[in-house]
N, C-alpha and C positions, 0 to 999 in steps of 0.2 A: 879452292875454286874461287875465281873472281866474282865479286858481287856485281850484279847488273844494276845500272842506274835506272830508276823509274822514269818513264817518258810518257808524255801526253801530247796530243796534237792540239794546235791552236783551234779554238772554238769549242773545245771540250771543257768540262768542269774540272777544276783543280781537285785532286784526290786527297790532299792533305795540306795543312797550313805550313808555310815556310818559304825558304828561298828557292827559286827556280831560275834556270839559265837557258837561254836560247841562242844557238850559234847565229841565227838570223839577226839578232840584235846585238850580241856581243857583251851583254851585261846581265847581272842577276837582278831579279825583281821579286818582291815579296807578295805572295798571294795567300788568301784565306781559303780554307776548304769550301768548295762550292762556287768560288769565283769562276767566271768563264775566262779561260786563258786566251789572250789576244792573238789574233792573226796579224803578222807583221807584213805589210804590203811593201812593194818595191825593194825586195831583198833578193840578192843573188843566190840565196840558199834554196829557193823553191818553197815547198810547203814549210810551214812553221811548226816546229816541235819544241816543247819545253822539257828540260831535263832537271830532275831533282838535284839540287846543288849539294855536293858532298860537304862543302863548307857552309854550315848553317849559322855562322857567327855574323852579327850585324856589321855592316861596313863602318869603317872609321874615317874620320875626316883627317886630311893631311897625310903624313908619313907613309 
């Protein structure tokens, strides 16, 4: 059975520390547990949702 990705709405508290991704922004961002997840204005995606990123590795410069 496929694992469901954790998802939180913008404006909610972050449920765990790590990298999160929002289709409304198109990039990953790092949040700490308890941080309020931002709402992204002026997005064609509608409501902002943040998805727990399956890739939790830190981004690298270059390559």
